N, C-alpha and C positions, 0 to 999 in steps of 0.2 A: 436520517430518513429511516422510517420503520419498514423493514422488509418482512413480507409474509413468510411465516415459518410453518405453514400447514403441511409441507412435504415431510416434516419431521414426525408428523403423527401418522401412523400406519394402522388403521383400524383392523381388528380381527374379531372373531367370535369364539366364545367358549360356552359350553353347556354347563350351567350351574343350577343345581336343584331342579333340573328338568326344563330350565328356561334358556333360550339363546341370548346370551349377554354380550354386548359389544364392548370392546376395550381397546386401549392402545398402551404400549409399554415402551419405556425408554431404556437405553443402556444403563447399567449400574456404574456410576462414577467411582465406586469403591470406597465410599465414605461411611458405609454401614448405616446409611439413612434411607428409609423407604417412605414413600408418600402415596396415599390413595386419593385420587382426585375425582370428585363426584360432579357430573355435568349439571349445569343450571338449566332451567326451563324457561322458554321453549327452544333451547339450543341443543347442543350435543357435545361430545368430547372435543369437537373442534372449537369450542369456546375458549380452550386453552392454547390455541395456536399462537397467540401473541406473546405468551409467557413461557411456552413449552421449553425452548432451548435454554432459557435462563434458569428455570427451575430444575431442569435436567442436569445442570452443572453441579447441583448441590445434593441431589437425591435421585434414587431409582424411582421413577414415576410409573404408576398404573392408573390411567384415567378410565372411568367407567360410565357408560350410560346406564343409569339405574332402571330396573324393570318398569316398562311402560313409558319410559322417556327415551329421547334420542331414537336409536335404532335397536334398542333391546326389546325383547318380547315382554308382554304384559301378563301379570297375574293380579286380578282385582284385589285379592286378599293382601297384597303387598302395598297397595296404594293408600297408605297412611303413614305419618311420620314414625309411629311406634313400630309397626311391622317392618318398615323400611330400615329402621335403625338396627333391627336384628339382622337384616340382610346385609347391611354394611359390614358387620362383624363376620358374617359368612363369606363375604368377598375377601376380607383380609386373610381368613383361613385358606380359602381356595387358592389365592395367589402366593401363599407362604410368606405373608408380610408379618413379621414379628414386631409388635408394638409400632405400627406405622404412624406417621403424621397423617391427618385427614384434612383435605381442603374441600369444603362443601358450601359453596355460595348458593344463594337462592333456596331452592327446595332441599338442598343438601344440609342446610342449617339445622332444621328440626330433626332430620334423620341422624345426623352426626351426634347431636346432643343426646338423643335417646340412646344411641349406641354407647356413648361414654357413661351415661347414667346407669344403664342396665348391665354393663360389663366393665366395672372399675379396673383400671390398670391395663386394659387390653390395648388402648390407643395412647400413643406418646403425647400428642397434642391435637388440637382442632384449630382450623381456620374457617370461620363461618361469617355470615352476614348477608344482607340483602334478602333475608328470608323472614317470613312471619314468625313472631315469637311472643309478642306482648299479649297480655290478658288484662282486660277485655281486648278483643282484636283491634289492631290499629293498621288497617290496610287501606289502600287508595286505588283510584282508577278502576280499570277492568278487573283487577284481581279481587277487589271488594265485591264487584258484581258477580264474579264467578263463584265466590264463597257463599254469597247471600241469595243467589237466584233460587226460587222454589224448586226448579227442576232443570234438567239439561236439555230438554227438547228444543228450545229456541236455538241452541248452539249446534244442534245436530244438522241444521239446515245450512250451516256455513262450512265450507271446506277448510280443513286445517291449515292449508297453505296460506289462505287469506288471514287467518288468525296470527300466524307466525310473521307474515309480512307487516301487519300492524304493530306487532311487538317490536320488530326490528327497527321501526322508526324512532323508538325511544333511545337507541344508541346515538350518542351525541357527537363523538369525535372519531371513533374507530370505524373503519370499513372492513367488514369480514371479507376474506378471500372468496372468490367465486365458488371454490370447492366447499367452503364452510357454509356459505349462503344457501346453496342448493341442498346441502346436507340437512340444514335446519328445516327447509321447506318439505323435503321428502320424508323427514322423520315424523312429521305430524299430519301428513296428507290423509284425506278421507276422514275417518272417525277417530284417528289416533289422538288428535288434539283434545277433542271433547272427552274421550275416555281418560286421558291423563288428568283432566280437571278433578277427578275423584280425589286425588291426593290433597289438593288445597281445600276441597270441600270437607275434608275430615279435620281441618284445623279447629273448628269449634269444639270438637270432642277431645282431640289429642293435645292441643296446646295448654289447656288448663292442667292436665296431668303432667306435662313436661315442666310447667311452671313450678309445681310442687317439688320436682326432682332437682331443679337447678342448684339449690344450695348444697346438695350432696355431691355434686360433680367436682372431683379433685383434679381432673385432667386439665392442664393449662389450655385456655381458649383465647385465641386472637379473633376479635370481631372487627371486620372491615365493612364500613357502610358508606353510602353516598350521601353527601350533605343535602342534595336536592332530589333525592329519590321520591318520585310521586307515587310509586307502586307499593313500596315497603318503606314507609317513613322512618327516619333515624330513631324515633322513639323505640322501635323494636330492638335496635342495637343497645340503646341505653338501658332498656329493660333487662337485657341479658347481663350487661356489665355490672349492673347494680346487684344482681342476685348470684352470679357465679363467683365462687371464692377465689379462683385463680384466673383472672381475665385481664386482657388489655384491649382498649378500644382505639381504633384508628378511623377517623372520619375524613374521607377524601372529597375533593371538590368535583363531584360528578353527580349524575343522576343514578339510575338503577344499576347500570352495567359497569361496575367498578373494575372488574377483571379485564375489560376491553378498553373502556374509555380512559383509564389510568393504568394501562398495562405495565409501564416501566416502574411506577411507584408501587403498584400491587405486587409485582415480582420482587422488588427490593425489600418491601416490608416482610414478605413471606420468607425469603431466604435469610434475612436477618433473624427472624423468629426461629427458623430451623437451626441456625448456627449458634444458638445459645440463649436468646432472650426468653424463649418459652420456659427454660429451666429456672430463670430468675423469677418469672411471674409465678411459677409453680411452687417456688420456695422463697418467699419474700424474706428479706432480712428481719430477723427477730421473730419470724413466723414459725 
């Protein structure tokens, strides 16, 4: 039986570069391993409630709601993958994380990759996936609509809680705790959801730039994708795997929410990665 572990996550706030940023931190198990977890959209750091205790056995965790997402304060200038990538490195600096692993599903994918590309050697490894990456864009469902819509006005008439409720229906097997569910809804109420859409609407400008940078990224990258993801089809993961020089691809039998619908497998793959397979991918035999 899966027991909800949300009580292990204790959100706090810290002011970073003038913004109120929400985070949660685990005890350090003393392995000398640190990991920065970036919340997916439209969820929050509670998205890691089903994997938190298992990941915390292997690394000191710092989970963060990126600016404009979850319950962190927004700055419009940061709502693009490239500028958010710079902020990811700023987060690692702020929390004193020396060469941390980064776990960035969903919107964290492009931000983490930009961080690795623009700051070689700063991050030990990346775990990404379920986030837009392919060029030309290969997105589905409402995400495709969000990116291609001529303007945001139609969405301003819809309360953010309704948008999140619709998104949560795509979770196939996992049931978020009541704490997590309400946290997701309150994170995007009012206009917070529509304003957060600015990030994915910058994909047409930023993803082609990222595509050109992918072959230069030497940081080991683990890509985890859902085989039946209707929002970010697996072609995005394949696109990354084909271009990143040190990468591994794991395709799980899920839809979009791999980190929740396949929590046990997701955590096992990541801890195995942290415990050594990232180094093998980074330094292939004969490479």
